[in-house]
A tleap script that builds the chain and sets N, CA, C and O, in Angstrom:
source leaprc.protein.ff14SB
mol = sequence {
  NMET LYS LEU LEU VAL ALA LEU ALA LEU LEU
  LEU ALA ALA ASP PHE GLY ALA PRO ILE GLY
  LEU GLU HIE ASP PRO ILE LEU GLN ASN CYS
  THR THR ARG LYS GLU ALA ILE ARG GLU LEU
  THR ILE GLU ASN SER SER ASP GLU ASN PHE
  LYS CYS TYR PHE ASN CYS LEU LEU GLU LEU
  GLU LYS ILE ILE VAL ASN GLY LYS THR ALA
  ASN PRO ASP LEU VAL GLN ASP LYS LEU SER
  PRO ASN MET LEU LYS CYS LEU ASP PHE GLU
  ASP ASP ASN THR CYS GLU LEU ALA HIE LYS
  ILE PHE LYS CYS PHE GLY ASN PRO CILE
}
set mol.1.N position { -12.788 4.472 7.637 }
set mol.1.CA position { -12.266 3.629 6.578 }
set mol.1.C position { -11.235 2.639 7.098 }
set mol.1.O position { -11.162 1.503 6.628 }
set mol.2.N position { -10.435 3.076 8.075 }
set mol.2.CA position { -9.448 2.157 8.632 }
set mol.2.C position { -10.140 0.992 9.323 }
set mol.2.O position { -9.557 -0.083 9.471 }
set mol.3.N position { -11.392 1.204 9.750 }
set mol.3.CA position { -12.155 0.128 10.366 }
set mol.3.C position { -12.347 -1.028 9.394 }
set mol.3.O position { -12.270 -2.189 9.797 }
set mol.4.N position { -12.595 -0.733 8.127 }
set mol.4.CA position { -12.765 -1.797 7.138 }
set mol.4.C position { -11.492 -2.604 6.972 }
set mol.4.O position { -11.545 -3.828 6.853 }
set mol.5.N position { -10.357 -1.937 6.962 }
set mol.5.CA position { -9.088 -2.653 6.852 }
set mol.5.C position { -8.864 -3.493 8.097 }
set mol.5.O position { -8.414 -4.636 8.005 }
set mol.6.N position { -9.175 -2.933 9.263 }
set mol.6.CA position { -9.022 -3.695 10.506 }
set mol.6.C position { -9.929 -4.916 10.498 }
set mol.6.O position { -9.518 -5.998 10.917 }
set mol.7.N position { -11.154 -4.749 10.027 }
set mol.7.CA position { -12.085 -5.871 9.927 }
set mol.7.C position { -11.539 -6.936 8.994 }
set mol.7.O position { -11.590 -8.127 9.301 }
set mol.8.N position { -11.028 -6.515 7.878 }
set mol.8.CA position { -10.482 -7.466 6.917 }
set mol.8.C position { -9.307 -8.222 7.512 }
set mol.8.O position { -9.171 -9.428 7.307 }
set mol.9.N position { -8.471 -7.527 8.238 }
set mol.9.CA position { -7.324 -8.185 8.867 }
set mol.9.C position { -7.777 -9.167 9.924 }
set mol.9.O position { -7.208 -10.251 10.056 }
set mol.10.N position { -8.795 -8.795 10.677 }
set mol.10.CA position { -9.335 -9.700 11.681 }
set mol.10.C position { -9.885 -10.950 11.025 }
set mol.10.O position { -9.653 -12.058 11.510 }
set mol.11.N position { -10.604 -10.789 9.939 }
set mol.11.CA position { -11.138 -11.943 9.215 }
set mol.11.C position { -10.018 -12.805 8.662 }
set mol.11.O position { -10.092 -14.032 8.715 }
set mol.12.N position { -8.988 -12.176 8.136 }
set mol.12.CA position { -7.879 -12.939 7.572 }
set mol.12.C position { -7.106 -13.676 8.653 }
set mol.12.O position { -6.573 -14.756 8.402 }
set mol.13.N position { -7.039 -13.110 9.847 }
set mol.13.CA position { -6.283 -13.744 10.931 }
set mol.13.C position { -7.059 -14.863 11.602 }
set mol.13.O position { -6.457 -15.827 12.075 }
set mol.14.N position { -8.377 -14.758 11.654 }
set mol.14.CA position { -9.192 -15.750 12.342 }
set mol.14.C position { -9.820 -16.666 11.312 }
set mol.14.O position { -10.948 -16.436 10.877 }
set mol.15.N position { -9.096 -17.701 10.920 }
set mol.15.CA position { -9.485 -18.527 9.795 }
set mol.15.C position { -10.804 -19.254 9.978 }
set mol.15.O position { -11.378 -19.710 8.988 }
set mol.16.N position { -11.306 -19.383 11.181 }
set mol.16.CA position { -12.569 -20.079 11.379 }
set mol.16.C position { -13.713 -19.148 11.683 }
set mol.16.O position { -14.822 -19.608 11.955 }
set mol.17.N position { -13.479 -17.863 11.645 }
set mol.17.CA position { -14.491 -16.909 12.071 }
set mol.17.C position { -15.581 -16.747 11.028 }
set mol.17.O position { -15.302 -16.375 9.888 }
set mol.18.N position { -16.833 -17.027 11.414 }
set mol.18.CA position { -17.922 -16.796 10.469 }
set mol.18.C position { -18.200 -15.308 10.350 }
set mol.18.O position { -17.979 -14.551 11.294 }
set mol.19.N position { -18.674 -14.901 9.218 }
set mol.19.CA position { -19.080 -13.517 9.021 }
set mol.19.C position { -20.527 -13.440 9.463 }
set mol.19.O position { -21.375 -14.159 8.937 }
set mol.20.N position { -20.817 -12.581 10.419 }
set mol.20.CA position { -22.146 -12.567 11.009 }
set mol.20.C position { -22.868 -11.256 10.820 }
set mol.20.O position { -22.482 -10.413 10.009 }
set mol.21.N position { -23.931 -11.108 11.593 }
set mol.21.CA position { -24.820 -9.968 11.467 }
set mol.21.C position { -24.146 -8.635 11.759 }
set mol.21.O position { -24.554 -7.604 11.225 }
set mol.22.N position { -23.112 -8.647 12.608 }
set mol.22.CA position { -22.476 -7.387 12.973 }
set mol.22.C position { -21.841 -6.687 11.784 }
set mol.22.O position { -21.472 -5.517 11.894 }
set mol.23.N position { -21.705 -7.355 10.668 }
set mol.23.CA position { -21.081 -6.766 9.487 }
set mol.23.C position { -22.118 -6.276 8.468 }
set mol.23.O position { -21.756 -5.940 7.341 }
set mol.24.N position { -23.387 -6.231 8.842 }
set mol.24.CA position { -24.438 -5.852 7.903 }
set mol.24.C position { -24.213 -4.525 7.186 }
set mol.24.O position { -24.450 -4.470 5.979 }
set mol.25.N position { -23.771 -3.450 7.843 }
set mol.25.CA position { -23.583 -2.199 7.092 }
set mol.25.C position { -22.611 -2.359 5.931 }
set mol.25.O position { -22.841 -1.812 4.853 }
set mol.26.N position { -21.553 -3.087 6.136 }
set mol.26.CA position { -20.597 -3.327 5.057 }
set mol.26.C position { -21.240 -4.197 3.989 }
set mol.26.O position { -21.104 -3.929 2.795 }
set mol.27.N position { -21.936 -5.232 4.419 }
set mol.27.CA position { -22.571 -6.129 3.460 }
set mol.27.C position { -23.577 -5.392 2.591 }
set mol.27.O position { -23.693 -5.676 1.398 }
set mol.28.N position { -24.301 -4.454 3.175 }
set mol.28.CA position { -25.290 -3.715 2.394 }
set mol.28.C position { -24.620 -2.903 1.298 }
set mol.28.O position { -25.193 -2.720 0.224 }
set mol.29.N position { -23.426 -2.419 1.553 }
set mol.29.CA position { -22.696 -1.667 0.535 }
set mol.29.C position { -22.061 -2.567 -0.508 }
set mol.29.O position { -21.840 -2.136 -1.639 }
set mol.30.N position { -21.764 -3.810 -0.149 }
set mol.30.CA position { -20.959 -4.664 -1.010 }
set mol.30.C position { -21.718 -5.766 -1.728 }
set mol.30.O position { -21.242 -6.255 -2.753 }
set mol.31.N position { -22.848 -6.166 -1.246 }
set mol.31.CA position { -23.534 -7.280 -1.886 }
set mol.31.C position { -25.008 -7.298 -1.538 }
set mol.31.O position { -25.409 -6.811 -0.480 }
set mol.32.N position { -25.803 -7.849 -2.409 }
set mol.32.CA position { -27.210 -8.065 -2.114 }
set mol.32.C position { -27.443 -9.509 -1.700 }
set mol.32.O position { -28.574 -9.895 -1.406 }
set mol.33.N position { -26.396 -10.299 -1.676 }
set mol.33.CA position { -26.503 -11.712 -1.326 }
set mol.33.C position { -26.014 -11.935 0.100 }
set mol.33.O position { -25.103 -12.729 0.335 }
set mol.34.N position { -26.619 -11.234 1.042 }
set mol.34.CA position { -26.178 -11.293 2.430 }
set mol.34.C position { -26.197 -12.708 2.991 }
set mol.34.O position { -25.271 -13.102 3.700 }
set mol.35.N position { -27.214 -13.459 2.692 }
set mol.35.CA position { -27.325 -14.807 3.259 }
set mol.35.C position { -26.162 -15.683 2.820 }
set mol.35.O position { -25.642 -16.462 3.619 }
set mol.36.N position { -25.752 -15.570 1.583 }
set mol.36.CA position { -24.623 -16.369 1.094 }
set mol.36.C position { -23.342 -15.963 1.812 }
set mol.36.O position { -22.532 -16.821 2.164 }
set mol.37.N position { -23.155 -14.691 2.028 }
set mol.37.CA position { -21.946 -14.203 2.680 }
set mol.37.C position { -21.923 -14.602 4.151 }
set mol.37.O position { -20.867 -14.974 4.663 }
set mol.38.N position { -23.048 -14.535 4.838 }
set mol.38.CA position { -23.099 -14.863 6.268 }
set mol.38.C position { -22.645 -16.283 6.548 }
set mol.38.O position { -22.077 -16.558 7.604 }
set mol.39.N position { -22.889 -17.172 5.622 }
set mol.39.CA position { -22.568 -18.576 5.855 }
set mol.39.C position { -21.122 -18.917 5.526 }
set mol.39.O position { -20.672 -20.031 5.795 }
set mol.40.N position { -20.405 -17.987 4.959 }
set mol.40.CA position { -19.028 -18.258 4.560 }
set mol.40.C position { -18.060 -18.046 5.709 }
set mol.40.O position { -18.323 -17.259 6.618 }
set mol.41.N position { -16.959 -18.741 5.665 }
set mol.41.CA position { -15.869 -18.539 6.609 }
set mol.41.C position { -14.586 -18.410 5.804 }
set mol.41.O position { -14.564 -18.680 4.603 }
set mol.42.N position { -13.549 -18.006 6.457 }
set mol.42.CA position { -12.256 -17.902 5.789 }
set mol.42.C position { -11.836 -19.262 5.247 }
set mol.42.O position { -11.163 -19.341 4.219 }
set mol.43.N position { -12.234 -20.338 5.937 }
set mol.43.CA position { -11.843 -21.679 5.499 }
set mol.43.C position { -12.323 -21.986 4.083 }
set mol.43.O position { -11.637 -22.684 3.336 }
set mol.44.N position { -13.490 -21.472 3.708 }
set mol.44.CA position { -13.982 -21.723 2.354 }
set mol.44.C position { -13.983 -20.427 1.541 }
set mol.44.O position { -14.909 -20.150 0.779 }
set mol.45.N position { -12.932 -19.654 1.725 }
set mol.45.CA position { -12.852 -18.351 1.076 }
set mol.45.C position { -12.609 -18.436 -0.426 }
set mol.45.O position { -12.490 -17.406 -1.091 }
set mol.46.N position { -12.533 -19.640 -0.966 }
set mol.46.CA position { -12.373 -19.766 -2.411 }
set mol.46.C position { -13.702 -19.570 -3.136 }
set mol.46.O position { -13.729 -19.544 -4.366 }
set mol.47.N position { -14.794 -19.432 -2.404 }
set mol.47.CA position { -16.102 -19.171 -2.991 }
set mol.47.C position { -16.076 -17.814 -3.706 }
set mol.47.O position { -15.553 -16.838 -3.169 }
set mol.48.N position { -16.630 -17.760 -4.892 }
set mol.48.CA position { -16.595 -16.536 -5.702 }
set mol.48.C position { -17.277 -15.363 -4.997 }
set mol.48.O position { -16.798 -14.232 -5.087 }
set mol.49.N position { -18.394 -15.614 -4.294 }
set mol.49.CA position { -19.067 -14.530 -3.568 }
set mol.49.C position { -18.159 -13.931 -2.505 }
set mol.49.O position { -18.126 -12.716 -2.311 }
set mol.50.N position { -17.433 -14.788 -1.829 }
set mol.50.CA position { -16.526 -14.340 -0.777 }
set mol.50.C position { -15.396 -13.512 -1.376 }
set mol.50.O position { -15.045 -12.462 -0.837 }
set mol.51.N position { -14.827 -13.968 -2.476 }
set mol.51.CA position { -13.750 -13.230 -3.140 }
set mol.51.C position { -14.236 -11.849 -3.578 }
set mol.51.O position { -13.523 -10.857 -3.433 }
set mol.52.N position { -15.441 -11.796 -4.109 }
set mol.52.CA position { -15.991 -10.523 -4.581 }
set mol.52.C position { -16.345 -9.601 -3.414 }
set mol.52.O position { -16.277 -8.379 -3.544 }
set mol.53.N position { -16.723 -10.185 -2.278 }
set mol.53.CA position { -16.947 -9.396 -1.067 }
set mol.53.C position { -15.635 -8.713 -0.664 }
set mol.53.O position { -15.627 -7.522 -0.351 }
set mol.54.N position { -14.529 -9.464 -0.673 }
set mol.54.CA position { -13.229 -8.878 -0.378 }
set mol.54.C position { -12.902 -7.775 -1.381 }
set mol.54.O position { -12.362 -6.735 -1.004 }
set mol.55.N position { -13.222 -7.994 -2.643 }
set mol.55.CA position { -12.976 -6.975 -3.663 }
set mol.55.C position { -13.719 -5.695 -3.314 }
set mol.55.O position { -13.170 -4.599 -3.428 }
set mol.56.N position { -14.949 -5.835 -2.897 }
set mol.56.CA position { -15.737 -4.660 -2.543 }
set mol.56.C position { -15.106 -3.915 -1.373 }
set mol.56.O position { -15.011 -2.688 -1.394 }
set mol.57.N position { -14.674 -4.654 -0.352 }
set mol.57.CA position { -14.020 -4.009 0.793 }
set mol.57.C position { -12.774 -3.244 0.360 }
set mol.57.O position { -12.540 -2.116 0.794 }
set mol.58.N position { -11.984 -3.870 -0.497 }
set mol.58.CA position { -10.752 -3.217 -0.945 }
set mol.58.C position { -11.042 -2.026 -1.851 }
set mol.58.O position { -10.290 -1.052 -1.844 }
set mol.59.N position { -12.119 -2.088 -2.630 }
set mol.59.CA position { -12.505 -0.933 -3.442 }
set mol.59.C position { -12.988 0.209 -2.552 }
set mol.59.O position { -12.673 1.370 -2.812 }
set mol.60.N position { -13.748 -0.108 -1.507 }
set mol.60.CA position { -14.202 0.930 -0.581 }
set mol.60.C position { -13.025 1.639 0.078 }
set mol.60.O position { -13.084 2.839 0.346 }
set mol.61.N position { -11.971 0.900 0.334 }
set mol.61.CA position { -10.774 1.466 0.960 }
set mol.61.C position { -9.798 2.052 -0.058 }
set mol.61.O position { -8.738 2.553 0.315 }
set mol.62.N position { -10.152 1.991 -1.338 }
set mol.62.CA position { -9.299 2.508 -2.425 }
set mol.62.C position { -7.964 1.764 -2.504 }
set mol.62.O position { -6.956 2.327 -2.930 }
set mol.63.N position { -7.968 0.486 -2.087 }
set mol.63.CA position { -6.789 -0.358 -2.221 }
set mol.63.C position { -6.802 -1.021 -3.592 }
set mol.63.O position { -5.750 -1.302 -4.167 }
set mol.64.N position { -8.006 -1.270 -4.113 }
set mol.64.CA position { -8.178 -1.667 -5.513 }
set mol.64.C position { -8.930 -0.528 -6.188 }
set mol.64.O position { -10.009 -0.135 -5.745 }
set mol.65.N position { -8.355 -0.006 -7.259 }
set mol.65.CA position { -8.947 1.113 -7.995 }
set mol.65.C position { -8.928 0.758 -9.474 }
set mol.65.O position { -7.879 0.436 -10.033 }
set mol.66.N position { -10.094 0.821 -10.100 }
set mol.66.CA position { -10.211 0.500 -11.526 }
set mol.66.C position { -9.624 -0.867 -11.862 }
set mol.66.O position { -8.982 -1.042 -12.897 }
set mol.67.N position { -9.850 -1.828 -10.978 }
set mol.67.CA position { -9.418 -3.197 -11.231 }
set mol.67.C position { -7.948 -3.475 -10.998 }
set mol.67.O position { -7.472 -4.573 -11.285 }
set mol.68.N position { -7.225 -2.501 -10.486 }
set mol.68.CA position { -5.782 -2.648 -10.226 }
set mol.68.C position { -5.498 -2.273 -8.779 }
set mol.68.O position { -6.268 -1.550 -8.147 }
set mol.69.N position { -4.377 -2.778 -8.262 }
set mol.69.CA position { -3.986 -2.366 -6.920 }
set mol.69.C position { -3.532 -0.912 -6.951 }
set mol.69.O position { -2.947 -0.437 -7.924 }
set mol.70.N position { -3.822 -0.231 -5.860 }
set mol.70.CA position { -3.474 1.183 -5.763 }
set mol.70.C position { -1.966 1.356 -5.672 }
set mol.70.O position { -1.233 0.440 -5.297 }
set mol.71.N position { -1.533 2.533 -6.020 }
set mol.71.CA position { -0.136 2.902 -5.831 }
set mol.71.C position { 0.144 2.845 -4.329 }
set mol.71.O position { -0.556 3.498 -3.555 }
set mol.72.N position { 1.153 2.079 -3.897 }
set mol.72.CA position { 1.438 1.961 -2.461 }
set mol.72.C position { 1.613 3.309 -1.762 }
set mol.72.O position { 1.276 3.438 -0.585 }
set mol.73.N position { 2.129 4.304 -2.462 }
set mol.73.CA position { 2.310 5.627 -1.859 }
set mol.73.C position { 0.975 6.259 -1.463 }
set mol.73.O position { 0.920 7.072 -0.540 }
set mol.74.N position { -0.097 5.886 -2.159 }
set mol.74.CA position { -1.408 6.479 -1.892 }
set mol.74.C position { -2.144 5.803 -0.745 }
set mol.74.O position { -3.094 6.373 -0.209 }
set mol.75.N position { -1.728 4.603 -0.357 }
set mol.75.CA position { -2.434 3.869 0.703 }
set mol.75.C position { -1.522 3.517 1.876 }
set mol.75.O position { -1.901 2.718 2.732 }
set mol.76.N position { -0.343 4.093 1.923 }
set mol.76.CA position { 0.607 3.735 2.976 }
set mol.76.C position { 0.091 4.069 4.369 }
set mol.76.O position { 0.523 3.450 5.342 }
set mol.77.N position { -0.827 5.037 4.494 }
set mol.77.CA position { -1.388 5.365 5.803 }
set mol.77.C position { -2.412 4.332 6.261 }
set mol.77.O position { -2.796 4.330 7.430 }
set mol.78.N position { -2.865 3.449 5.360 }
set mol.78.CA position { -3.861 2.431 5.692 }
set mol.78.C position { -3.245 1.071 5.978 }
set mol.78.O position { -3.865 0.236 6.637 }
set mol.79.N position { -2.029 0.841 5.489 }
set mol.79.CA position { -1.429 -0.487 5.557 }
set mol.79.C position { -0.041 -0.435 6.174 }
set mol.79.O position { 0.675 0.560 6.061 }
set mol.80.N position { 0.318 -1.530 6.830 }
set mol.80.CA position { 1.672 -1.641 7.377 }
set mol.80.C position { 2.659 -1.829 6.223 }
set mol.80.O position { 2.252 -2.189 5.119 }
set mol.81.N position { 3.936 -1.592 6.464 }
set mol.81.CA position { 4.930 -1.802 5.401 }
set mol.81.C position { 4.906 -3.225 4.837 }
set mol.81.O position { 5.048 -3.410 3.629 }
set mol.82.N position { 4.729 -4.225 5.695 }
set mol.82.CA position { 4.649 -5.603 5.196 }
set mol.82.C position { 3.430 -5.812 4.316 }
set mol.82.O position { 3.495 -6.538 3.324 }
set mol.83.N position { 2.314 -5.179 4.674 }
set mol.83.CA position { 1.091 -5.337 3.888 }
set mol.83.C position { 1.190 -4.614 2.549 }
set mol.83.O position { 0.566 -5.032 1.573 }
set mol.84.N position { 1.959 -3.547 2.495 }
set mol.84.CA position { 2.130 -2.833 1.226 }
set mol.84.C position { 2.739 -3.742 0.169 }
set mol.84.O position { 2.487 -3.572 -1.024 }
set mol.85.N position { 3.542 -4.707 0.607 }
set mol.85.CA position { 4.136 -5.660 -0.327 }
set mol.85.C position { 3.077 -6.532 -0.989 }
set mol.85.O position { 3.323 -7.113 -2.047 }
set mol.86.N position { 1.907 -6.627 -0.376 }
set mol.86.CA position { 0.819 -7.441 -0.926 }
set mol.86.C position { 0.167 -6.782 -2.137 }
set mol.86.O position { -0.676 -7.395 -2.793 }
set mol.87.N position { 0.539 -5.560 -2.437 }
set mol.87.CA position { -0.055 -4.850 -3.569 }
set mol.87.C position { 0.654 -5.141 -4.881 }
set mol.87.O position { 0.367 -4.503 -5.894 }
set mol.88.N position { 1.566 -6.086 -4.877 }
set mol.88.CA position { 2.296 -6.442 -6.093 }
set mol.88.C position { 1.525 -7.399 -6.995 }
set mol.88.O position { 1.942 -7.653 -8.125 }
set mol.89.N position { 0.411 -7.928 -6.513 }
set mol.89.CA position { -0.349 -8.901 -7.295 }
set mol.89.C position { -1.071 -8.241 -8.462 }
set mol.89.O position { -1.416 -7.060 -8.420 }
set mol.90.N position { -1.289 -9.037 -9.502 }
set mol.90.CA position { -2.086 -8.610 -10.656 }
set mol.90.C position { -3.008 -9.751 -11.037 }
set mol.90.O position { -2.645 -10.919 -10.895 }
set mol.91.N position { -4.188 -9.427 -11.517 }
set mol.91.CA position { -5.122 -10.425 -12.027 }
set mol.91.C position { -6.198 -9.682 -12.795 }
set mol.91.O position { -6.666 -8.635 -12.347 }
set mol.92.N position { -6.595 -10.202 -13.937 }
set mol.92.CA position { -7.656 -9.570 -14.719 }
set mol.92.C position { -9.003 -9.662 -14.014 }
set mol.92.O position { -9.879 -8.827 -14.236 }
set mol.93.N position { -9.173 -10.672 -13.167 }
set mol.93.CA position { -10.399 -10.859 -12.398 }
set mol.93.C position { -10.211 -10.148 -11.057 }
set mol.93.O position { -9.389 -10.567 -10.242 }
set mol.94.N position { -10.972 -9.071 -10.827 }
set mol.94.CA position { -10.767 -8.281 -9.611 }
set mol.94.C position { -11.099 -9.062 -8.345 }
set mol.94.O position { -10.512 -8.806 -7.294 }
set mol.95.N position { -12.022 -10.003 -8.427 }
set mol.95.CA position { -12.338 -10.817 -7.252 }
set mol.95.C position { -11.160 -11.719 -6.905 }
set mol.95.O position { -10.844 -11.905 -5.730 }
set mol.96.N position { -10.515 -12.276 -7.917 }
set mol.96.CA position { -9.317 -13.098 -7.690 }
set mol.96.C position { -8.179 -12.238 -7.144 }
set mol.96.O position { -7.441 -12.662 -6.255 }
set mol.97.N position { -8.047 -11.040 -7.678 }
set mol.97.CA position { -7.019 -10.119 -7.200 }
set mol.97.C position { -7.224 -9.826 -5.715 }
set mol.97.O position { -6.277 -9.882 -4.930 }
set mol.98.N position { -8.452 -9.515 -5.337 }
set mol.98.CA position { -8.761 -9.230 -3.935 }
set mol.98.C position { -8.461 -10.431 -3.053 }
set mol.98.O position { -7.929 -10.282 -1.953 }
set mol.99.N position { -8.799 -11.618 -3.533 }
set mol.99.CA position { -8.545 -12.837 -2.761 }
set mol.99.C position { -7.047 -13.018 -2.531 }
set mol.99.O position { -6.626 -13.360 -1.426 }
set mol.100.N position { -6.252 -12.793 -3.552 }
set mol.100.CA position { -4.792 -12.905 -3.414 }
set mol.100.C position { -4.265 -11.899 -2.384 }
set mol.100.O position { -3.413 -12.229 -1.559 }
set mol.101.N position { -4.779 -10.683 -2.448 }
set mol.101.CA position { -4.328 -9.646 -1.523 }
set mol.101.C position { -4.692 -10.015 -0.091 }
set mol.101.O position { -3.863 -9.888 0.810 }
set mol.102.N position { -5.929 -10.474 0.129 }
set mol.102.CA position { -6.343 -10.827 1.481 }
set mol.102.C position { -5.571 -12.015 2.021 }
set mol.102.O position { -5.241 -12.056 3.206 }
set mol.103.N position { -5.280 -12.983 1.163 }
set mol.103.CA position { -4.463 -14.111 1.607 }
set mol.103.C position { -3.078 -13.612 2.015 }
set mol.103.O position { -2.511 -14.073 3.006 }
set mol.104.N position { -2.551 -12.684 1.256 }
set mol.104.CA position { -1.246 -12.106 1.574 }
set mol.104.C position { -1.313 -11.294 2.870 }
set mol.104.O position { -0.374 -11.335 3.665 }
set mol.105.N position { -2.398 -10.560 3.096 }
set mol.105.CA position { -2.543 -9.799 4.335 }
set mol.105.C position { -2.436 -10.724 5.545 }
set mol.105.O position { -1.876 -10.346 6.574 }
set mol.106.N position { -2.973 -11.932 5.417 }
set mol.106.CA position { -2.905 -12.903 6.506 }
set mol.106.C position { -1.518 -13.476 6.692 }
set mol.106.O position { -1.161 -13.895 7.793 }
set mol.107.N position { -0.732 -13.501 5.628 }
set mol.107.CA position { 0.642 -14.021 5.641 }
set mol.107.C position { 1.518 -13.102 4.808 }
set mol.107.O position { 1.943 -13.483 3.717 }
set mol.108.N position { 1.800 -11.882 5.303 }
set mol.108.CA position { 2.564 -10.926 4.487 }
set mol.108.C position { 3.871 -11.514 3.974 }
set mol.108.O position { 4.528 -12.310 4.645 }
set mol.109.N position { 4.219 -11.105 2.786 }
set mol.109.CA position { 5.422 -11.587 2.099 }
set mol.109.C position { 6.662 -11.277 2.928 }
set mol.109.O position { 7.776 -11.604 2.519 }
savepdb mol mol.pdb
quit
């Protein structure tokens, strides 16, 4: 599970990195629109499919639970102290919430 968080951090840090075939196992769990996801990069991460892909990753890691960010005490073993601060966001749209969190992971508060 920590691999998914590491992958997400790598994607957030490498703003030009395309999402490629090596991520297929995750993509199979998170979306049926693999072709759309493969063509996306962090640079155009405002795409709704990309935001929802991030939501799926965060749900798999139990960082987003029932549409809300997890209690920081429950995920502190997965995230650095600076990243735990990124769990303060709220949004009724879980894909938007995930996007905010991932943007924060790249630039912790």
